[in-house]
C-alpha positions as CSV (number, residue, x, y, z in Angstrom):
1,M,-84.0,157.8,3.3
2,K,-81.1,157.5,0.9
3,I,-77.6,156.9,1.4
4,G,-76.4,160.5,0.2
5,Q,-78.7,161.8,2.7
6,L,-76.6,159.7,5.9
7,K,-74.7,161.9,7.8
8,P,-72.6,161.9,10.8
9,A,-74.9,162.5,15.1
10,R,-74.8,165.7,16.5
11,G,-71.9,166.6,17.6
12,A,-70.6,163.5,16.6
13,T,-67.5,165.6,14.7
14,H,-65.4,168.3,15.4
15,A,-63.7,170.5,13.5
16,K,-60.2,170.2,11.6
17,K,-57.8,172.6,14.4
18,R,-56.1,174.6,11.4
19,R,-52.5,175.4,13.2
20,G,-50.3,177.9,12.6
21,L,-52.2,179.7,9.9
22,G,-53.5,182.9,10.7
23,T,-54.5,184.5,14.9
24,A,-58.0,184.1,13.8
25,S,-57.8,180.0,13.5
26,G,-56.9,180.5,17.3
27,L,-53.9,178.2,16.9
28,G,-52.2,181.1,15.0
29,G,-47.8,182.4,15.9
30,T,-47.4,179.2,18.4
31,A,-49.6,176.3,17.1
32,G,-50.9,175.9,20.9
33,R,-47.1,174.7,21.7
34,G,-46.2,177.7,23.7
35,H,-42.9,179.6,23.5
36,K,-39.8,178.4,22.4
37,G,-38.5,175.4,24.5
38,Q,-37.6,171.7,23.7
39,R,-41.4,171.4,23.0
40,A,-41.8,174.2,20.3
41,R,-39.6,173.0,18.2
42,A,-39.9,170.7,14.7
43,G,-40.0,167.2,15.7
44,K,-38.9,167.2,18.8
45,G,-42.4,167.1,21.0
46,A,-42.2,164.0,20.7
47,K,-38.5,163.3,21.5
48,V,-38.9,164.3,25.0
49,P,-39.7,161.0,27.2
50,R,-43.5,161.4,29.1
51,W,-40.9,161.2,32.5
52,F,-38.3,163.8,31.7
53,E,-38.5,166.5,34.4
54,G,-35.6,169.3,32.1
55,G,-32.8,167.6,34.2
56,Q,-34.1,168.1,37.5
57,M,-33.3,165.0,38.9
58,P,-36.1,162.6,38.2
59,I,-38.0,161.2,41.1
60,Q,-36.8,157.4,40.2
61,R,-33.1,159.1,41.5
62,R,-34.3,161.3,44.3
63,I,-36.2,158.1,46.0
64,P,-34.2,155.7,48.1
65,K,-34.0,152.5,47.3
66,R,-35.6,149.9,49.2
67,G,-34.8,146.4,49.3
68,F,-34.2,143.9,47.2
69,V,-36.1,140.6,45.4
70,N,-34.9,137.5,47.1
71,P,-33.9,135.0,44.6
72,S,-34.1,131.5,46.7
73,R,-37.7,132.1,47.7
74,V,-40.1,129.7,47.3
75,S,-43.5,130.4,46.7
76,F,-46.4,128.2,48.0
77,Q,-49.5,127.2,45.6
78,V,-52.1,127.2,48.9
79,V,-54.4,123.9,49.8
80,N,-57.0,123.6,52.8
81,V,-58.1,121.0,54.3
82,G,-61.3,121.6,54.1
83,S,-61.0,121.1,49.4
84,L,-60.0,117.7,50.3
85,E,-63.5,117.1,50.4
86,R,-63.8,116.8,46.2
87,F,-61.6,113.2,47.1
88,S,-62.9,109.4,48.6
89,S,-61.8,108.7,51.8
90,G,-57.7,106.9,51.4
91,E,-57.6,108.3,47.8
92,A,-53.6,109.9,47.5
93,V,-53.7,113.0,47.8
94,N,-50.0,114.8,46.3
95,R,-49.5,117.5,43.5
96,E,-50.4,115.0,41.5
97,T,-53.8,114.5,42.2
98,L,-54.5,118.0,43.5
99,T,-53.4,119.4,40.2
100,A,-56.0,116.8,37.3
101,K,-58.8,117.6,40.4
102,R,-57.8,121.2,39.6
103,L,-57.2,122.3,43.4
104,V,-53.8,123.8,42.2
105,A,-52.9,125.3,38.9
106,R,-49.8,123.7,38.1
107,G,-47.8,120.7,39.0
108,D,-44.3,121.6,39.0
109,R,-44.9,124.0,41.5
110,P,-44.7,123.0,45.5
111,V,-47.8,122.7,47.7
112,K,-48.7,124.1,51.3
113,L,-51.7,122.7,52.7
114,L,-53.5,124.9,55.7
115,G,-55.6,124.7,58.0
116,E,-59.1,126.1,56.9
117,G,-61.7,124.1,56.8
118,E,-62.9,120.4,58.2
119,V,-61.4,117.2,57.5
120,K,-63.3,113.9,57.7
121,A,-61.7,111.2,55.7
122,A,-58.6,109.6,56.5
123,F,-56.1,110.8,53.5
124,Q,-52.6,109.8,52.7
125,I,-51.2,113.2,52.0
126,T,-47.8,114.1,50.3
127,V,-47.8,117.9,50.2
128,D,-44.3,120.1,50.3
129,A,-45.2,121.8,53.4
130,A,-48.2,121.9,55.4
131,S,-49.1,124.1,58.5
132,A,-49.9,122.7,62.2
133,T,-53.6,123.6,62.5
134,A,-53.4,121.3,59.0
135,R,-50.7,118.5,60.2
136,A,-53.4,117.9,63.8
137,K,-56.8,118.4,61.7
138,V,-55.4,115.1,59.0
139,E,-54.3,113.2,61.7
140,A,-57.3,113.9,64.7
141,A,-59.4,112.0,60.9
142,G,-56.6,109.0,61.2
143,G,-55.3,110.5,57.8
144,T,-51.0,111.1,57.8
145,I,-49.3,114.1,55.7
146,T,-45.6,113.2,54.7
147,L,-43.1,116.3,53.9
148,P,-39.4,115.5,52.2
149,A,-36.8,115.8,54.2
150,P,-35.2,118.6,53.9
151,K,-32.6,120.1,51.2
152,T,-28.5,119.2,53.0
153,R,-27.1,122.9,52.5
154,R,-23.1,124.1,51.8
155,A,-22.0,125.6,54.1
156,R,-20.9,129.3,52.7
157,G,-17.2,128.1,51.6
158,E,-17.8,125.2,50.5
159,R,-18.1,124.6,46.8
160,K,-19.7,121.8,44.6
161,T,-18.2,119.0,43.4
162,R,-18.6,116.8,40.5
163,T,-18.9,112.6,42.3
164,Q,-16.7,110.5,38.9
165,G,-18.6,107.7,38.1
């Protein structure tokens, strides 16, 4: 076999469609665009957005709005007490050590301890939140959980003040 004898596999190529060049081509006259309308015009077919419904009230405006995105939502990274087996007894468990052992992905997001699994050793745990079952299991094993002090919130009408110093 020589390089001049190579050709594509049977059925791999298709004949070019010669649009608008006579009825014998099968695509003469309207060239596959239908009759009249914005999409039949030269240069206009691509300018109609895919979601355009021809002036009819679009679907995204017919359906009512629902809910909202809460800007002050806190999304916790979750750690179960069963995964604390990776720590040795008495070792400090906090956001930095959890990140180092790859139990949480990011060190800058809050961590919540949940109660799935068993605790066999006593740990001093510092996390941002803990479930009641997690707290009970850790304390039953002789460990402690330290949570941060709750943030004080300003009253609705109270203004921010800068301290002079």
